[in-house]
All heavy atoms as TSV, in Angstrom:
chain	resi	resn	atom	element	x	y	z
A	1	MET	N	N	96.941	72.905	87.309
A	1	MET	CA	C	97.865	71.969	86.732
A	1	MET	C	C	98.508	72.617	85.507
A	1	MET	O	O	97.844	73.276	84.717
A	1	MET	CB	C	97.139	70.691	86.318
A	1	MET	CG	C	98.118	69.721	85.778
A	1	MET	SD	S	97.665	68.113	85.147
A	1	MET	CE	C	96.065	67.730	85.534
A	2	ILE	N	N	99.797	72.423	85.371
A	2	ILE	CA	C	100.539	72.996	84.254
A	2	ILE	C	C	100.687	71.938	83.165
A	2	ILE	O	O	101.160	70.829	83.414
A	2	ILE	CB	C	101.930	73.482	84.701
A	2	ILE	CG1	C	101.783	74.546	85.774
A	2	ILE	CG2	C	102.706	74.016	83.524
A	2	ILE	CD1	C	103.079	74.962	86.404
A	3	ILE	N	N	100.265	72.305	81.958
A	3	ILE	CA	C	100.363	71.389	80.822
A	3	ILE	C	C	101.288	72.015	79.786
A	3	ILE	O	O	101.133	73.175	79.422
A	3	ILE	CB	C	98.980	71.122	80.200
A	3	ILE	CG1	C	98.077	70.466	81.239
A	3	ILE	CG2	C	99.109	70.260	78.965
A	3	ILE	CD1	C	96.651	70.316	80.807
A	4	VAL	N	N	102.255	71.227	79.337
A	4	VAL	CA	C	103.206	71.696	78.330
A	4	VAL	C	C	103.054	70.821	77.095
A	4	VAL	O	O	103.182	69.595	77.172
A	4	VAL	CB	C	104.657	71.614	78.855
A	4	VAL	CG1	C	105.635	72.052	77.804
A	4	VAL	CG2	C	104.813	72.439	80.120
A	5	GLN	N	N	102.754	71.459	75.985
A	5	GLN	CA	C	102.633	70.727	74.728
A	5	GLN	C	C	104.035	70.458	74.172
A	5	GLN	O	O	104.806	71.388	73.973
A	5	GLN	CB	C	101.834	71.547	73.714
A	5	GLN	CG	C	100.401	71.813	74.131
A	5	GLN	CD	C	99.561	70.546	74.188
A	5	GLN	OE1	O	99.792	69.595	73.444
A	5	GLN	NE2	N	98.587	70.534	75.096
A	6	VAL	N	N	104.339	69.187	73.946
A	6	VAL	CA	C	105.644	68.798	73.418
A	6	VAL	C	C	105.456	68.297	71.993
A	6	VAL	O	O	104.651	67.401	71.740
A	6	VAL	CB	C	106.289	67.696	74.286
A	6	VAL	CG1	C	107.647	67.324	73.746
A	6	VAL	CG2	C	106.393	68.153	75.724
A	7	LYS	N	N	106.184	68.900	71.082
A	7	LYS	CA	C	106.096	68.477	69.682
A	7	LYS	C	C	106.888	67.182	69.494
A	7	LYS	O	O	107.821	66.898	70.250
A	7	LYS	CB	C	106.671	69.561	68.774
A	7	LYS	CG	C	105.893	70.852	68.835
A	7	LYS	CD	C	106.565	71.916	68.036
A	7	LYS	CE	C	105.851	73.243	68.236
A	7	LYS	NZ	N	106.595	74.361	67.673
A	8	GLU	N	N	106.514	66.443	68.495
A	8	GLU	CA	C	107.188	65.176	68.232
A	8	GLU	C	C	108.627	65.445	67.814
A	8	GLU	O	O	108.909	66.313	66.990
A	8	GLU	CB	C	106.465	64.408	67.124
A	8	GLU	CG	C	106.940	62.984	67.015
A	8	GLU	CD	C	106.077	62.176	66.074
A	8	GLU	OE1	O	104.865	62.428	66.029
A	8	GLU	OE2	O	106.634	61.311	65.394
A	9	GLY	N	N	109.547	64.752	68.444
A	9	GLY	CA	C	110.958	64.915	68.133
A	9	GLY	C	C	111.587	66.104	68.839
A	9	GLY	O	O	112.752	66.418	68.604
A	10	GLU	N	N	110.834	66.784	69.727
A	10	GLU	CA	C	111.383	67.949	70.434
A	10	GLU	C	C	112.306	67.490	71.555
A	10	GLU	O	O	112.052	66.482	72.226
A	10	GLU	CB	C	110.242	68.787	71.015
A	10	GLU	CG	C	110.704	70.100	71.604
A	10	GLU	CD	C	109.545	70.950	72.087
A	10	GLU	OE1	O	108.441	70.424	72.240
A	10	GLU	OE2	O	109.769	72.134	72.319
A	11	ASN	N	N	113.349	68.227	71.737
A	11	ASN	CA	C	114.337	67.916	72.757
A	11	ASN	C	C	113.707	68.016	74.145
A	11	ASN	O	O	112.941	68.921	74.430
A	11	ASN	CB	C	115.506	68.913	72.621
A	11	ASN	CG	C	116.702	68.495	73.421
A	11	ASN	OD1	O	116.682	67.487	74.125
A	11	ASN	ND2	N	117.763	69.277	73.319
A	12	ILE	N	N	114.053	67.086	75.032
A	12	ILE	CA	C	113.491	67.071	76.394
A	12	ILE	C	C	113.931	68.308	77.169
A	12	ILE	O	O	113.187	68.828	77.996
A	12	ILE	CB	C	113.869	65.770	77.140
A	12	ILE	CG1	C	113.126	65.654	78.470
A	12	ILE	CG2	C	115.356	65.721	77.404
A	12	ILE	CD1	C	111.693	65.285	78.306
A	13	GLU	N	N	115.132	68.792	76.899
A	13	GLU	CA	C	115.626	69.982	77.601
A	13	GLU	C	C	114.788	71.198	77.251
A	13	GLU	O	O	114.515	72.050	78.099
A	13	GLU	CB	C	117.093	70.214	77.270
A	13	GLU	CG	C	117.994	69.141	77.866
A	13	GLU	CD	C	119.368	69.103	77.239
A	13	GLU	OE1	O	119.677	69.959	76.398
A	13	GLU	OE2	O	120.126	68.195	77.600
A	14	LYS	N	N	114.363	71.280	75.992
A	14	LYS	CA	C	113.516	72.387	75.555
A	14	LYS	C	C	112.157	72.328	76.255
A	14	LYS	O	O	111.610	73.339	76.679
A	14	LYS	CB	C	113.320	72.329	74.038
A	14	LYS	CG	C	113.666	73.585	73.335
A	14	LYS	CD	C	113.448	73.438	71.854
A	14	LYS	CE	C	113.995	74.655	71.156
A	14	LYS	NZ	N	113.761	74.616	69.728
A	15	ALA	N	N	111.630	71.117	76.382
A	15	ALA	CA	C	110.345	70.936	77.055
A	15	ALA	C	C	110.444	71.306	78.527
A	15	ALA	O	O	109.542	71.939	79.086
A	15	ALA	CB	C	109.868	69.503	76.900
A	16	LEU	N	N	111.542	70.928	79.159
A	16	LEU	CA	C	111.756	71.285	80.564
A	16	LEU	C	C	111.843	72.798	80.732
A	16	LEU	O	O	111.324	73.362	81.694
A	16	LEU	CB	C	113.040	70.644	81.089
A	16	LEU	CG	C	112.875	69.269	81.698
A	16	LEU	CD1	C	114.241	68.680	82.025
A	16	LEU	CD2	C	112.012	69.301	82.913
A	17	LYS	N	N	112.513	73.456	79.792
A	17	LYS	CA	C	112.646	74.904	79.827
A	17	LYS	C	C	111.273	75.568	79.736
A	17	LYS	O	O	110.957	76.503	80.461
A	17	LYS	CB	C	113.544	75.379	78.687
A	17	LYS	CG	C	114.123	76.741	78.874
A	17	LYS	CD	C	115.082	77.054	77.738
A	17	LYS	CE	C	116.323	77.709	78.289
A	17	LYS	NZ	N	117.266	78.069	77.250
A	18	LYS	N	N	110.408	75.043	78.851
A	18	LYS	CA	C	109.040	75.552	78.716
A	18	LYS	C	C	108.278	75.386	80.024
A	18	LYS	O	O	107.569	76.277	80.479
A	18	LYS	CB	C	108.286	74.798	77.617
A	18	LYS	CG	C	108.596	75.224	76.227
A	18	LYS	CD	C	107.712	74.439	75.255
A	18	LYS	CE	C	108.035	74.719	73.832
A	18	LYS	NZ	N	107.194	73.927	72.910
A	19	PHE	N	N	108.428	74.198	80.631
A	19	PHE	CA	C	107.746	73.919	81.894
A	19	PHE	C	C	108.188	74.883	82.981
A	19	PHE	O	O	107.370	75.449	83.700
A	19	PHE	CB	C	108.002	72.481	82.335
A	19	PHE	CG	C	107.476	72.172	83.703
A	19	PHE	CD1	C	106.128	71.954	83.893
A	19	PHE	CD2	C	108.328	72.118	84.791
A	19	PHE	CE1	C	105.626	71.674	85.151
A	19	PHE	CE2	C	107.847	71.843	86.053
A	19	PHE	CZ	C	106.489	71.622	86.235
A	20	LYS	N	N	109.492	75.085	83.103
A	20	LYS	CA	C	110.026	75.973	84.130
A	20	LYS	C	C	109.518	77.401	83.940
A	20	LYS	O	O	109.173	78.084	84.901
A	20	LYS	CB	C	111.554	75.960	84.115
A	20	LYS	CG	C	112.145	74.694	84.682
A	20	LYS	CD	C	113.657	74.735	84.638
A	20	LYS	CE	C	114.262	73.451	85.139
A	20	LYS	NZ	N	115.724	73.455	85.067
A	21	ARG	N	N	109.473	77.848	82.682
A	21	ARG	CA	C	109.001	79.195	82.375
A	21	ARG	C	C	107.535	79.360	82.786
A	21	ARG	O	O	107.153	80.340	83.418
A	21	ARG	CB	C	109.184	79.476	80.891
A	21	ARG	CG	C	109.291	80.938	80.575
A	21	ARG	CD	C	109.623	81.216	79.116
A	21	ARG	NE	N	110.804	80.509	78.639
A	21	ARG	CZ	C	110.846	79.748	77.546
A	21	ARG	NH1	N	109.782	79.592	76.797
A	21	ARG	NH2	N	111.956	79.138	77.187
A	22	LYS	N	N	106.709	78.359	82.453
A	22	LYS	CA	C	105.292	78.413	82.817
A	22	LYS	C	C	105.129	78.387	84.333
A	22	LYS	O	O	104.289	79.082	84.893
A	22	LYS	CB	C	104.526	77.238	82.208
A	22	LYS	CG	C	104.074	77.479	80.806
A	22	LYS	CD	C	103.095	76.403	80.379
A	22	LYS	CE	C	102.551	76.693	79.013
A	22	LYS	NZ	N	101.541	75.720	78.594
A	23	PHE	N	N	105.925	77.560	84.987
A	23	PHE	CA	C	105.869	77.427	86.446
A	23	PHE	C	C	106.222	78.753	87.111
A	23	PHE	O	O	105.577	79.165	88.069
A	23	PHE	CB	C	106.827	76.321	86.891
A	23	PHE	CG	C	106.713	75.961	88.337
A	23	PHE	CD1	C	105.629	75.241	88.800
A	23	PHE	CD2	C	107.694	76.343	89.234
A	23	PHE	CE1	C	105.518	74.898	90.137
A	23	PHE	CE2	C	107.594	76.012	90.572
A	23	PHE	CZ	C	106.497	75.286	91.022
A	24	GLU	N	N	107.244	79.443	86.605
A	24	GLU	CA	C	107.648	80.745	87.151
A	24	GLU	C	C	106.532	81.765	86.998
A	24	GLU	O	O	106.275	82.552	87.893
A	24	GLU	CB	C	108.902	81.252	86.439
A	24	GLU	CG	C	110.152	80.511	86.797
A	24	GLU	CD	C	111.008	81.267	87.766
A	24	GLU	OE1	O	110.941	82.498	87.768
A	24	GLU	OE2	O	111.734	80.609	88.525
A	25	LYS	N	N	105.874	81.759	85.837
A	25	LYS	CA	C	104.829	82.745	85.559
A	25	LYS	C	C	103.622	82.581	86.472
A	25	LYS	O	O	102.926	83.552	86.749
A	25	LYS	CB	C	104.387	82.659	84.094
A	25	LYS	CG	C	105.361	83.287	83.144
A	25	LYS	CD	C	104.834	83.293	81.732
A	25	LYS	CE	C	105.836	83.918	80.791
A	25	LYS	NZ	N	105.330	83.922	79.406
A	26	THR	N	N	103.355	81.363	86.938
A	26	THR	CA	C	102.196	81.151	87.797
A	26	THR	C	C	102.395	81.767	89.178
A	26	THR	O	O	101.422	82.107	89.835
A	26	THR	CB	C	101.886	79.652	87.971
A	26	THR	OG1	O	103.025	79.004	88.524
A	26	THR	CG2	C	101.485	79.019	86.668
A	27	GLY	N	N	103.645	81.896	89.625
A	27	GLY	CA	C	103.926	82.526	90.914
A	27	GLY	C	C	103.704	81.616	92.107
A	27	GLY	O	O	103.532	82.089	93.226
A	28	ILE	N	N	103.704	80.316	91.882
A	28	ILE	CA	C	103.462	79.362	92.957
A	28	ILE	C	C	104.563	79.422	94.011
A	28	ILE	O	O	104.293	79.448	95.213
A	28	ILE	CB	C	103.344	77.927	92.395
A	28	ILE	CG1	C	102.096	77.824	91.520
A	28	ILE	CG2	C	103.300	76.891	93.510
A	28	ILE	CD1	C	101.985	76.530	90.754
A	29	VAL	N	N	105.804	79.456	93.574
A	29	VAL	CA	C	106.930	79.455	94.509
A	29	VAL	C	C	106.912	80.722	95.371
A	29	VAL	O	O	107.114	80.665	96.586
A	29	VAL	CB	C	108.272	79.332	93.750
A	29	VAL	CG1	C	109.439	79.431	94.697
A	29	VAL	CG2	C	108.326	78.027	92.994
A	30	LYS	N	N	106.634	81.877	94.739
A	30	LYS	CA	C	106.562	83.133	95.484
A	30	LYS	C	C	105.494	83.070	96.567
A	30	LYS	O	O	105.708	83.491	97.705
A	30	LYS	CB	C	106.216	84.278	94.521
A	30	LYS	CG	C	107.297	85.263	94.305
A	30	LYS	CD	C	106.781	86.410	93.470
A	30	LYS	CE	C	107.923	87.182	92.881
A	30	LYS	NZ	N	107.474	88.278	92.054
A	31	GLU	N	N	104.344	82.532	96.206
A	31	GLU	CA	C	103.241	82.448	97.156
A	31	GLU	C	C	103.583	81.515	98.312
A	31	GLU	O	O	103.297	81.823	99.473
A	31	GLU	CB	C	101.981	81.963	96.450
A	31	GLU	CG	C	100.762	82.036	97.320
A	31	GLU	CD	C	99.499	81.647	96.592
A	31	GLU	OE1	O	99.446	81.816	95.360
A	31	GLU	OE2	O	98.572	81.177	97.273
A	32	LEU	N	N	104.202	80.375	98.013
A	32	LEU	CA	C	104.582	79.438	99.068
A	32	LEU	C	C	105.565	80.074	100.045
A	32	LEU	O	O	105.437	79.921	101.259
A	32	LEU	CB	C	105.209	78.175	98.461
A	32	LEU	CG	C	104.248	77.184	97.839
A	32	LEU	CD1	C	105.015	76.062	97.162
A	32	LEU	CD2	C	103.316	76.617	98.877
A	33	ARG	N	N	106.531	80.798	99.521
A	33	ARG	CA	C	107.513	81.444	100.389
A	33	ARG	C	C	106.866	82.515	101.251
A	33	ARG	O	O	107.225	82.702	102.409
A	33	ARG	CB	C	108.643	82.030	99.561
A	33	ARG	CG	C	109.548	80.955	99.018
A	33	ARG	CD	C	110.791	81.521	98.389
A	33	ARG	NE	N	111.597	80.429	97.856
A	33	ARG	CZ	C	112.336	80.510	96.776
A	33	ARG	NH1	N	112.383	81.630	96.085
A	33	ARG	NH2	N	113.033	79.476	96.359
A	34	SER	N	N	105.918	83.250	100.684
A	34	SER	CA	C	105.273	84.302	101.458
A	34	SER	C	C	104.376	83.724	102.543
A	34	SER	O	O	104.164	84.347	103.590
A	34	SER	CB	C	104.456	85.225	100.545
A	34	SER	OG	O	103.334	84.547	100.041
A	35	ARG	N	N	103.860	82.520	102.344
A	35	ARG	CA	C	102.979	81.894	103.330
A	35	ARG	C	C	103.746	81.215	104.461
A	35	ARG	O	O	103.147	80.844	105.477
A	35	ARG	CB	C	102.081	80.860	102.658
A	35	ARG	CG	C	101.008	81.475	101.817
A	35	ARG	CD	C	100.106	80.422	101.259
A	35	ARG	NE	N	99.073	80.998	100.427
A	35	ARG	CZ	C	97.944	80.385	100.128
A	35	ARG	NH1	N	97.707	79.189	100.590
A	35	ARG	NH2	N	97.064	80.973	99.353
A	36	GLN	N	N	105.044	81.036	104.316
A	36	GLN	CA	C	105.824	80.358	105.344
A	36	GLN	C	C	105.874	81.166	106.634
A	36	GLN	O	O	105.898	80.604	107.716
A	36	GLN	CB	C	107.237	80.079	104.853
A	36	GLN	CG	C	107.303	78.910	103.906
A	36	GLN	CD	C	108.708	78.626	103.422
A	36	GLN	OE1	O	109.623	79.407	103.652
A	36	GLN	NE2	N	108.883	77.516	102.742
A	37	ALA	N	N	105.882	82.478	106.510
A	37	ALA	CA	C	105.941	83.321	107.698
A	37	ALA	C	C	104.987	84.495	107.506
A	37	ALA	O	O	104.919	85.086	106.429
A	37	ALA	CB	C	107.356	83.832	107.927
A	38	PHE	N	N	104.266	84.839	108.556
A	38	PHE	CA	C	103.308	85.940	108.478
A	38	PHE	C	C	104.039	87.271	108.517
A	38	PHE	O	O	104.978	87.466	109.290
A	38	PHE	CB	C	102.323	85.877	109.651
A	38	PHE	CG	C	101.357	87.018	109.662
A	38	PHE	CD1	C	100.307	87.047	108.775
A	38	PHE	CD2	C	101.516	88.062	110.557
A	38	PHE	CE1	C	99.410	88.103	108.771
A	38	PHE	CE2	C	100.634	89.122	110.558
A	38	PHE	CZ	C	99.576	89.146	109.669
A	39	GLN	N	N	103.589	88.185	107.671
A	39	GLN	CA	C	104.121	89.552	107.681
A	39	GLN	C	C	102.987	90.501	107.967
A	39	GLN	O	O	101.896	90.377	107.402
A	39	GLN	CB	C	104.721	89.908	106.321
A	39	GLN	CG	C	106.159	89.589	106.207
A	39	GLN	CD	C	106.732	90.190	104.926
A	39	GLN	OE1	O	106.004	90.577	104.029
A	39	GLN	NE2	N	108.031	90.250	104.856
A	40	LYS	N	N	103.243	91.438	108.843
A	40	LYS	CA	C	102.220	92.427	109.149
A	40	LYS	C	C	101.958	93.270	107.901
A	40	LYS	O	O	102.871	93.515	107.113
A	40	LYS	CB	C	102.680	93.332	110.283
A	40	LYS	CG	C	102.816	92.596	111.594
A	40	LYS	CD	C	103.077	93.448	112.814
A	40	LYS	CE	C	103.691	94.768	112.617
A	40	LYS	NZ	N	104.038	95.460	113.859
A	41	PRO	N	N	100.731	93.728	107.735
A	41	PRO	CA	C	100.406	94.563	106.577
A	41	PRO	C	C	101.263	95.823	106.490
A	41	PRO	O	O	101.615	96.259	105.395
A	41	PRO	CB	C	98.930	94.915	106.778
A	41	PRO	CG	C	98.397	93.822	107.623
A	41	PRO	CD	C	99.536	93.391	108.492
A	42	SER	N	N	101.623	96.390	107.637
A	42	SER	CA	C	102.443	97.602	107.619
A	42	SER	C	C	103.835	97.308	107.050
A	42	SER	O	O	104.394	98.122	106.316
A	42	SER	CB	C	102.568	98.187	109.024
A	42	SER	OG	O	103.186	97.254	109.893
A	43	VAL	N	N	104.373	96.137	107.350
A	43	VAL	CA	C	105.685	95.748	106.831
A	43	VAL	C	C	105.592	95.532	105.324
A	43	VAL	O	O	106.468	95.967	104.564
A	43	VAL	CB	C	106.202	94.469	107.541
A	43	VAL	CG1	C	107.479	93.970	106.892
A	43	VAL	CG2	C	106.413	94.730	109.021
A	44	THR	N	N	104.511	94.885	104.892
A	44	THR	CA	C	104.309	94.649	103.466
A	44	THR	C	C	104.217	95.970	102.713
A	44	THR	O	O	104.856	96.147	101.661
A	44	THR	CB	C	103.020	93.834	103.230
A	44	THR	OG1	O	103.074	92.652	104.022
A	44	THR	CG2	C	102.865	93.451	101.778
A	45	ASN	N	N	103.433	96.912	103.255
A	45	ASN	CA	C	103.287	98.221	102.619
A	45	ASN	C	C	104.614	98.969	102.564
A	45	ASN	O	O	104.922	99.619	101.568
A	45	ASN	CB	C	102.244	99.064	103.348
A	45	ASN	CG	C	100.850	98.518	103.162
A	45	ASN	OD1	O	100.589	97.800	102.201
A	45	ASN	ND2	N	99.959	98.830	104.085
A	46	ARG	N	N	105.402	98.871	103.624
A	46	ARG	CA	C	106.692	99.553	103.678
A	46	ARG	C	C	107.623	98.995	102.597
A	46	ARG	O	O	108.329	99.743	101.917
A	46	ARG	CB	C	107.323	99.392	105.057
A	46	ARG	CG	C	108.516	100.291	105.261
A	46	ARG	CD	C	109.126	100.193	106.660
A	46	ARG	NE	N	108.133	100.137	107.709
A	46	ARG	CZ	C	108.111	99.200	108.670
A	46	ARG	NH1	N	109.017	98.242	108.678
A	46	ARG	NH2	N	107.183	99.193	109.598
A	47	LYS	N	N	107.620	97.667	102.445
A	47	LYS	CA	C	108.475	97.050	101.420
A	47	LYS	C	C	108.053	97.478	100.022
A	47	LYS	O	O	108.895	97.744	99.166
A	47	LYS	CB	C	108.438	95.527	101.541
A	47	LYS	CG	C	109.270	95.009	102.691
A	47	LYS	CD	C	109.391	93.505	102.647
A	47	LYS	CE	C	110.310	93.049	103.764
A	47	LYS	NZ	N	110.577	91.619	103.714
A	48	LYS	N	N	106.730	97.550	99.775
A	48	LYS	CA	C	106.235	98.000	98.477
A	48	LYS	C	C	106.690	99.429	98.208
A	48	LYS	O	O	107.086	99.773	97.100
A	48	LYS	CB	C	104.712	97.928	98.429
A	48	LYS	CG	C	104.157	96.560	98.181
A	48	LYS	CD	C	102.645	96.630	98.063
A	48	LYS	CE	C	102.031	95.261	97.927
A	48	LYS	NZ	N	100.558	95.324	97.886
A	49	MET	N	N	106.604	100.276	99.237
A	49	MET	CA	C	107.000	101.669	99.099
A	49	MET	C	C	108.487	101.780	98.785
A	49	MET	O	O	108.883	102.536	97.889
A	49	MET	CB	C	106.740	102.372	100.420
A	49	MET	CG	C	105.939	103.587	100.507
A	49	MET	SD	S	105.315	104.402	99.141
A	49	MET	CE	C	104.670	105.751	100.037
A	50	MET	N	N	109.306	101.018	99.504
A	50	MET	CA	C	110.751	101.061	99.293
A	50	MET	C	C	111.100	100.584	97.883
A	50	MET	O	O	111.976	101.157	97.228
A	50	MET	CB	C	111.462	100.215	100.350
A	50	MET	CG	C	111.416	100.836	101.732
A	50	MET	SD	S	112.040	99.758	103.036
A	50	MET	CE	C	113.725	99.550	102.544
A	51	LYS	N	N	110.398	99.560	97.400
A	51	LYS	CA	C	110.644	99.056	96.054
A	51	LYS	C	C	110.269	100.104	95.012
A	51	LYS	O	O	110.995	100.317	94.044
A	51	LYS	CB	C	109.849	97.777	95.817
A	51	LYS	CG	C	110.108	97.142	94.478
A	51	LYS	CD	C	109.326	95.864	94.286
A	51	LYS	CE	C	109.592	95.284	92.913
A	51	LYS	NZ	N	108.798	94.082	92.672
A	52	ALA	N	N	109.137	100.790	95.234
A	52	ALA	CA	C	108.693	101.815	94.296
A	52	ALA	C	C	109.691	102.968	94.243
A	52	ALA	O	O	110.009	103.487	93.163
A	52	ALA	CB	C	107.318	102.330	94.696
A	53	VAL	N	N	110.221	103.364	95.387
A	53	VAL	CA	C	111.213	104.439	95.437
A	53	VAL	C	C	112.476	104.015	94.701
A	53	VAL	O	O	113.046	104.786	93.921
A	53	VAL	CB	C	111.543	104.814	96.905
A	53	VAL	CG1	C	112.755	105.716	96.988
A	53	VAL	CG2	C	110.337	105.477	97.549
A	54	TYR	N	N	112.898	102.776	94.915
A	54	TYR	CA	C	114.104	102.250	94.266
A	54	TYR	C	C	113.947	102.248	92.747
A	54	TYR	O	O	114.828	102.697	92.022
A	54	TYR	CB	C	114.383	100.841	94.794
A	54	TYR	CG	C	115.520	100.143	94.090
A	54	TYR	CD1	C	116.844	100.506	94.335
A	54	TYR	CD2	C	115.285	99.112	93.183
A	54	TYR	CE1	C	117.890	99.869	93.703
A	54	TYR	CE2	C	116.320	98.472	92.548
A	54	TYR	CZ	C	117.624	98.852	92.807
A	54	TYR	OH	O	118.644	98.228	92.177
A	55	VAL	N	N	112.805	101.762	92.284
A	55	VAL	CA	C	112.552	101.706	90.832
A	55	VAL	C	C	112.524	103.108	90.256
A	55	VAL	O	O	113.076	103.362	89.177
A	55	VAL	CB	C	111.240	100.943	90.550
A	55	VAL	CG1	C	110.815	101.104	89.104
A	55	VAL	CG2	C	111.387	99.475	90.893
A	56	GLN	N	N	111.906	104.024	90.968
A	56	GLN	CA	C	111.822	105.412	90.492
A	56	GLN	C	C	113.219	106.037	90.395
A	56	GLN	O	O	113.535	106.722	89.428
A	56	GLN	CB	C	110.944	106.227	91.433
A	56	GLN	CG	C	110.607	107.590	90.906
A	56	GLN	CD	C	109.646	108.329	91.826
A	56	GLN	OE1	O	109.537	108.015	92.995
A	56	GLN	NE2	N	108.944	109.299	91.281
A	57	GLN	N	N	114.071	105.757	91.371
A	57	GLN	CA	C	115.437	106.273	91.333
A	57	GLN	C	C	116.222	105.690	90.149
A	57	GLN	O	O	116.989	106.392	89.501
A	57	GLN	CB	C	116.165	105.958	92.642
A	57	GLN	CG	C	115.694	106.804	93.804
A	57	GLN	CD	C	116.325	106.393	95.117
A	57	GLN	OE1	O	116.958	105.338	95.199
A	57	GLN	NE2	N	116.134	107.202	96.143
A	58	LEU	N	N	116.016	104.416	89.863
A	58	LEU	CA	C	116.681	103.789	88.729
A	58	LEU	C	C	116.255	104.440	87.423
A	58	LEU	O	O	117.085	104.707	86.548
A	58	LEU	CB	C	116.361	102.298	88.662
A	58	LEU	CG	C	117.089	101.375	89.637
A	58	LEU	CD1	C	116.617	99.950	89.461
A	58	LEU	CD2	C	118.596	101.451	89.429
A	59	ARG	N	N	114.956	104.706	87.293
A	59	ARG	CA	C	114.451	105.321	86.066
A	59	ARG	C	C	114.981	106.743	85.905
A	59	ARG	O	O	115.270	107.186	84.790
A	59	ARG	CB	C	112.928	105.313	86.065
A	59	ARG	CG	C	112.380	103.925	85.856
A	59	ARG	CD	C	110.910	103.909	85.701
A	59	ARG	NE	N	110.445	102.543	85.465
A	59	ARG	CZ	C	109.253	102.102	85.793
A	59	ARG	NH1	N	108.389	102.900	86.335
A	59	ARG	NH2	N	108.932	100.846	85.553
A	60	GLN	N	N	115.107	107.470	87.010
A	60	GLN	CA	C	115.638	108.839	86.930
A	60	GLN	C	C	117.118	108.812	86.574
A	60	GLN	O	O	117.599	109.688	85.860
A	60	GLN	CB	C	115.427	109.561	88.272
A	60	GLN	CG	C	114.002	109.997	88.497
A	60	GLN	CD	C	113.808	110.681	89.842
A	60	GLN	OE1	O	114.726	110.721	90.662
A	60	GLN	NE2	N	112.611	111.191	90.051
A	61	ALA	N	N	117.837	107.803	87.043
A	61	ALA	CA	C	119.258	107.692	86.742
A	61	ALA	C	C	119.473	107.387	85.260
A	61	ALA	O	O	120.478	107.814	84.683
A	61	ALA	CB	C	119.889	106.601	87.598
A	62	GLU	N	N	118.527	106.668	84.644
A	62	GLU	CA	C	118.631	106.364	83.218
A	62	GLU	C	C	118.535	107.616	82.373
A	62	GLU	O	O	119.195	107.761	81.359
A	62	GLU	CB	C	117.527	105.389	82.800
A	62	GLU	CG	C	117.801	103.967	83.143
A	62	GLU	CD	C	116.680	103.053	82.653
A	62	GLU	OE1	O	115.691	103.549	82.090
A	62	GLU	OE2	O	116.802	101.840	82.854
A	63	GLN	N	N	117.673	108.531	82.777
A	63	GLN	CA	C	117.448	109.745	81.992
A	63	GLN	C	C	118.528	110.707	82.233
A	63	GLN	O	O	119.368	111.163	81.886
A	63	GLN	CB	C	116.119	110.383	82.382
A	63	GLN	CG	C	114.954	109.492	82.041
A	63	GLN	CD	C	113.645	110.072	82.570
A	63	GLN	OE1	O	113.619	111.089	83.218
A	63	GLN	NE2	N	112.556	109.387	82.292
């Protein structure tokens, strides 16, 4: 359960923003989406590899 401490007189929009940030950090939405359809482990590993290569290329381009 996500609990957000709201200070007295705090704007509701600010509290909602805090809630959304905490909700994103928990990774619930990501997990739900990944559970909707089964992915073979080989496909998962391939995607991880492709992401790692992409990130590495971005870092090399920065330098």
